[in-house]
Every structure is written in structure tokens, then in C-alpha cells.
N, C-alpha and C positions, 0 to 999 in steps of 0.2 A: 596418553589418554583417547580412547576411540572417539573419533567424531560422532556427534549426534546425527541420525538418519533424517534426511529432509524429503518428503513426499512430494512430488512435483507433478501438477497437471498442466496439460498444454491445450489452449482453444484456439484453434488455427485452422482456417478453411483449406489451405495448401498442404495436403496430406504429406506430399514429399518432403516438403519443407519441415513439418511437424516431425515427421519420422527421423529426418537428418539430426534434428535438435536432440530428440529424444535418445538417439543412439550415442551421440556425443556426450550427453549429460551423464549417461548410464556408466560412461567409462570413470566417473569419478565415483569412489565407494561409497561415500555418504549420501548419494543422490539416488532415489528410486523415482520411476515414473508411475502415477496413479492411473493416468488415462490420457487419450488425445481425443478431444471432440472437434469436429469440423464444422458446428453450428451452435448458436446459443441455445437453442431449445434444449439439445440434448446436454449441453453444459449444465443449464439451469436445472435439469431433472437428477444428474448423476452426482454432481459435485458436492451439494449439501449432504449427501449420503456418505460420500467416500471421505469428505473432509481432508484434503490434502493440506499440506503446511503452506504451499507456494502454488499459486496459478499463473501461468504465462498467458497473457491476454492478447491476440490480435484485435485490432478495432474495426477492421474491415471484415465481417462476416456476412453471410448470405441472407440470414432472416432478420437478425437484430443487431445492431452495432455493438462492439465490444464495450462501449462506454455503458451503455444502458444494461449490458449483461453484468458489469462490474456493479452497477448501481443495485441491482436486484439481488445478486448474490451477496453483496455485503450487507445487505438488510436481514439475510438469514444465515450467514455463515460468517460473524463478525471475527472470528479468530483466525480466519485464512488471511495470509497477505496476497495481494494481487499486483502483479508487476506486467505492466504494458510492454509488449514487443511487438514494434509496429515500425512501418515505413513512414507514418505520418508524423511529420515535425513541426506543423503548424501550430500557432498558438492556441486557437480554439481546440484542437484535439488535446493538446498536452494539459491544458488548465481544466477542461470538462472532465478528462479522464481522474485526475486528482481530486478534483470536486467529488466525482461518483465514488471515490473509494481506494482508487489505486495507491499504492505506498511506493511505487517507483516506476520510472518511465525509461525504457531502453529502446534504441533504434535497432534494427535488424542487421545493422552492419557490425555489430559488436562479435569479436572473435569468441571462439569456445572459451579459452581460458577467462576471458572478461566475463562472459555470461555466468560461468560456474562461480567466479569471485562475487559477482552482484547477487546471485541467489544466496549465496551464504551470508552475505551482507544483510539481506533484506530479513532472512531468517533469524539473525542475531539482533534485529531491531533497527537496521539501518533504513535509509531511504535512497537507494541508488538511483541515479539518473545518468544518461548519457551527457557528455560534455556540451552538445548544443543544446539540449534540453535545460542543463544547469545554467548556461549563459541566459536562456529566457525567463527562467525563475529569478535570477539575481536582478535582471532588469526590471522585471515586474514589480518585485518585492521594495527594490529601491525608489521605484516611482509611486507605488501605491502606499507602502508601509514603511518609510525610511527608519522609523525607530525601532524596527523589529530585530535589526542585527545588533541593536545596543543590548538586547536582554531584557529590556525593561517592559517589555508589553504585559507580562503577567507577574504578580506577586511571587514571592517565594512559596507561599501556601498554595497558590493555584498551580505553581509548576509542580509541586509535589502531588497534587490531585491529578493533574493531566497525565504526569509520568504514571502512576499507579493505572490510570485508565488504559494507558498504551500497553501495560501488563496484561491488559484483559480482566481487570478487577471490576467486579459489580460495585455499584453506589454503597451499598451495605459493607462491603468488604474495606471499600476505602475509608469509611467513617470509624470502622473497627480499628484499622491500620494506624490512623491519625489521631485516635482518641477524641474525635468531635462528633457532636450529634448528626442524624441524618440529615435534618433541616439545614443544618450550617453547611454541609457537604452540597446540598441541592442548591443553595445560595451562591457557593463559590463556583459550582458547575454554570448556573446562569451567567455569572459575571465571566467565565472563561469564554462562552459562546459568544456573548456579546463583543468582548475585545478582538476574538479572532474573528468575528463576522461569520459564524458558521451555524448550522441547525441542529446538528448531532453529534454524538460522542466520535463516530468515525471520521468525520470532517475536522473536528477538533484535533484529534491525535495526529492526522496526516499534515494539518497545517503546523501545528508544534513542532513536529519533527524537521519540517521544512526550515522553520526559523532557526532550529538548532545547527542545521547543516550549513546555513549561511552567516551565521554568527561569527 
């Protein structure tokens, strides 16, 4: 079976590094490069029009940091998966990037095969992170939300709803799929937001994925 094509965009101010990554990624028959952007302004202008499947985002950009770039893009291009590819490994950058809408976080020391594998994992619905970042997440959630790994933070119905949201379904589509009223769906979503301590759908989906990965 022929693998599905993954359209990848790269936001990176170091053009030599970005070009090298692009050349290596294109050795894989299922990955095409949508474009390379050296600053947030260009990325914010072009990416919502091109709609790549995955965007590799550096955090240290010359005009606007990558975290804010992800936050703004995820507000207008919700179907895109944002994967941080950065040298920044401190807690603040990791958690702020994930809160902004990133679905994965890799450090730049990833080798080519690992990067390709992680892009495919992200496109398939996973949330890839480098080992050091995974350790930070486990430490954080063990400290802040120890019951998350037990799988009981959301009810079965709430898990069904957030799973459909992760597939990109709208509230109306969720209601139809589950055979429940729109108001009931909204009530469940309010409960999900409260339990996960998030403000919007993107944050809820990202946090739920992290819970599943550490469970």
C-alpha cells in the first residue's frame, strides 16, 4: 500500500540548516516540502494558504518567537500539526510551546531517520517528543496531576468526545456521531476543559494526547 504524502513546512531562521533538513526529508518518498520560512511574518502570511500537514517550528526567530507563531497559526489553521524542532530544552520553552498548540517537541540533535519517523508519527496522530522532553513531561505531570496516568481524569463519554475533536470534528459532527444533543456535547466539552485545565479545543486535544502517552 502506497504511503500517504505528508506536506511539511519549515520555519527556521538558519537557512543552511533548514535547507539541509529539507534535502534529507525529501529523500523519503512520502514527504514533500511545502516551503521554508526564515521569520514568523512570512510564515504567518503563507502557511494558512498552503496548509501543510506538518510544520517544523524553530523557537528562536528574528521577529517573533516560535511559540507565539504557533499560537497565532493554530488559531487560524487548526488542522496543521506543529512540531517544535529547537535547541531550547528548558522547562519554560517546552511547556509554553505545548500550551500554544505544538503537538510534539524535538531537539535538533535528532538524526535524519528519527526525524522522519517522528514526522510520520505526528501525522498519524501521535505526539512525538525527544527523550529529555519526555522526561520533563513525566516529571511535571507526576507532580501536578498524578491521577492522569491512571486514565480516570475523563469519563468514557468525555474521552470519546475529545477523541473526535482530535480527529478534527466540529461540535455538530461530534453530536451526530454520538447521537447526543448539541447542548449535551457543549456541556461535556465544558467539563473536559475544566478537568484538563485548558481554555480551548487545541489545548484540550494536546493535553489529552500527552496523558495517553504517559499512561
